[in-house]
N, C-alpha and C positions, 0 to 999 in steps of 0.2 A: 504493499499500499504507500503510496508515495504523497507526502504531504503536500498540500497546496499552499504555496508561498507566493503573495500577490506582488510579483516583481516585473511586471513586462509593460506597464502603460505610463510611465513616468519620464518627463524631460526637464522639471523644474529644477532651478538651483535656490537652496535656501539653507540658512545658517542656524542652527541650533543644537544644543546639546539634549540627549534623550533625558526624560525623567526619571528619577529614582535609582534603582539598582543599575539600569543600563548605563547611567551617567558614570558611574563608579567604574564599571567595566571599559567604558570608552577612554577614561583616563589611564587606567592601567595599561591599556592596549597602546597608547601614545607614548607611555614611559617606555614599553619594550621597544618601540621604534627609536626613541631617543637613546636607550642603550646600544642598539644595533648601528646607529648614525655616528655612534662614538668611535666605531671602527675605521671611519673615514677621516681623511686629513682635517684638520681644524678649519681650514679655509673653505672645505666642501661642505660641512655640517649645516643642516638646516632644521632640524628638530630641536625644539625647547629654545626658540628665539621669538622676542617680541618686537614690535613696532608701536611706538605710542603715536605716531602720525601716519596714518595709512589712508591712502586715496583711493576709495574703491570704485570711483566713477570715471577713473582715466580710462583711455582706450586700452592700456594695460596697467591695471592696477598695481600701485607701488607705494613703497614706503618713502617718506620724505626726509626721514631722519635714519640715523644708525640703528640698525638691527640689535637688539640687546640678547644676550645669552644668558640662560639660567647659570648661576654661578654659586657651586656649592661646597661642600667639605670633601669631597672625593678627590683622589689624585688628578691634577691638571684642571682644578677647579670646576669639575663635573658634579652634577647634583645627584643626590641619593632620591629615593622615591618620595620623602616627607618634603624634602626642599623643592621636589619638582612640582608637587602638588600646590605648594604655597606660591610657587611662580606662576601656575594656572590660574590660582584664584586671585592674582593680582594683589598679592600680599594682604588679602583680606581674610585672615586666619579666624577659624570659627573658636579657637582657644580663648578663654577669658583672660583679660589683663588682671595683675595682681590689684586687688581692690584699695589696697594700702598704699600703693606707688603707681597711680594712673599714668604717669609719664613713663614707666617701664616698658620696654617693647614686649609684645606678646610672645609667649613661649612657643617652642615649635610645637606645631600640631602632630599629633602622631596619628598620620593617616593610614599607614601601613601596618598590616597584621601579618606576623612572620612565623612560620615554622622552622625553628632555627635560622639560618640566614636566607631562607627562601621565602618571597613574597607569597602569600596565600591569596590567590587572585579572588576566590569567592567570598572570603571574610574580610578581605580589604574593601571590594566593592560594598559589602553590607555596611562596613563602618564608615565608607563615605556618605553612603545614604544616611546613616545615624547623625553623624556630624553635621550635616546639612539639616538636620531637624527634620529627617524622613520627608522631606521634599525633594524635588529637582534640583542638582547642583546649578550653580549661577552659569548662565550662557558664557561661553569664551568664542571668540570669534577666531578665524584662522590666523589672523595677523598677530595674535598675541599666543599662538602655539608653534607656528612654522614660519621659516623664511621663504616666502612664496609669493606668488600673485593671486592665490586662491581667494575668492569671495565667498562663494558657496559651499555649503558643507559637502555635497557630494564630491565637488572637484577636491576639496581638502582631504577627504578619505583617498581619494584616487592618487593624489601627490604622496600621501604618507606611505602608501602602500607601494608606489614605485620607487620611493627612496630606499624602502627595506628591501625590495628585490633587486635593486641596482647593488645593493650592499652584499647580498647573496652572492651575486655573480662575481664581485671582487674579493669578499673575504669568507664565503660559506665554506669551502674546503678547507681553510686553515683555522677557522674559528670554531667549528663543529655546528651541528643544525640545532642545538636546543632552543636558543633564543628565537630562531626563526619558528621552530615548532610551536613554542609558547606565544608567539604572536598571532600565527594562523589560528590556535586553538582558541585564544581569547575573541579573536574576529568572529567565530563559529558560535561562541556564547553570546555575542552581542547580537548577531542576526536571529538567535532562538529568542533572545530577551525581546527584540524589537517586535518579532512576529507575534509573539506570545502575548505581549501586552497590546497590540493593535488587535489581534484576533477577536477577542469578544466583541467588539464594535462591529467589525466585518460580518460575524455570524449574527448579530442581532439585525443588522441591515438585511442580510439574505433572507433570514426568516421572515421579515415584512415585506419582502419584495413580492408583487402580484404574481409575476410570471413563475417564480420558484417556489409558491406556495403548493404547486402540483407536486413537487418532488419531496423525497425523503432527504434532508442534507445528512452528510457524514461529517463527523468532527474528528480533528486530530488532536489527541491530548498531547500537550508539551511539558507536562509536569507542573510542579508548583514554583511560584516566584520565591527565590531564595531569600529574599528580603523581608517576604511577607507570606507565610505559607498557608494563610487563609484565602489567599489569590491564585487561582488556577490559570495556568497559561493553555490556551488552546486556539486552534483557527479553523477554518473550513478547509476539507480534504477534497479538493476538486476531483481528482481520479477516483477517489472511493464513492463520491457522489455519483459520478457517471456510471461506474459499474452498478452500484446499488438500484439505479432507475433506468437502466438499459434494457429495452424488451425487444424480443425477436418474433416476427410474426410467422405464420405458417409458411410464407414465401422465403423466409430466411432474410428478410429485411429488418435492420436495426435502427433504432432511434438513437443511437450513441452521439451520432453528429449533432442533433437537435438539442440533447441536452447539453453538450459541450458549448453549442452556439448560445444557448440561454444563460449558461454561466458566464460566457465572456461578455455578452450584452449587459449583464449585471455589473460586472467589474467595470465596464466602460462607463456605465452611468455612476457608479459609486465613486470612481476616482477622477470623475471629469472636473476640469477646471471650472471655477465660477466665471460664468459669463464668456467662457471659452478662453479665457486667458488669466485669470487670479487664481492662486493656488489656494487649496482647502486643506484643513488639518489632515484629511485623509490622503491627499495626494502628496502631502510631506512626508508621512510615514512610508508610503511607498517609495518616494526618494530615497529615503534613508537605508531602507532595506536594500534597495537596487544597488545602492553605492558600495554596500559590504559584499553583496553577492559577486557584482562585477569585479572588485578588486580581489577577490578570493579565487575567481577563475584564472585572473590574471598570474596571481602568485603560484598556484598549483602549476601552470604552465611553466613559470620559470623555476620551479623545483622540480620539475619532470615528473609530476604526479599523474 
């Protein structure tokens, strides 16, 4: 049974971090890219750099000041995970100041959760969610995460992945596959979380659709949200729905193509742009999922998978 992931109908460029648990995963994913980018010569590094005066409306969007790197306590002034997170948060740490000394700097926020010296991805993503008071983390535009001309979030995801893939070609055989495997695995977790978070809205709309009321819709269970186990992740399973509702008459004629077309028509309606040009929350979700799916395909080809 192949899960239906709504990934084929989006062309918008928008910028936003996912809410809740997903936002934590995306920050961890970017940190893995930052670590991999560190194998490159300093002049060639792009991840973990910020521009305070970025002009997105130029023909080629550009920074009009110097790009500022994340500076931390690791060798060669590289950042550890907690320092990297504070850099992304634009120094707006959630840790409280000393009430007896309001002028004192805020202590280092403990964003990362470790098993030994290894960052625990799931627990760290949950911790980020908790430290942001169980809300979505603050939005971070691409120019405060990566030295590039990216404006939209899908373009940013593509460029991050290309940076990591290029580093694999240059350094993968010498450095070993572990960091790239972790990068790829976290991206799969992000895709699952985004599909699972959006899925209930998709299913609700499908059940209310007049054309689809004639069908028995099949649902793909994606498990529980690790940050809130009372919340189930699921989505519409297209192939299972087609199989469940396919009928063959006495002449051997099947209605499978009709069922498939009805499902596609529903998705075209559901993800349509407002007035034919303005993005909706549904089309944004589709864009984000598409960005991760497309970059995963490109990475798989790069890694020879």
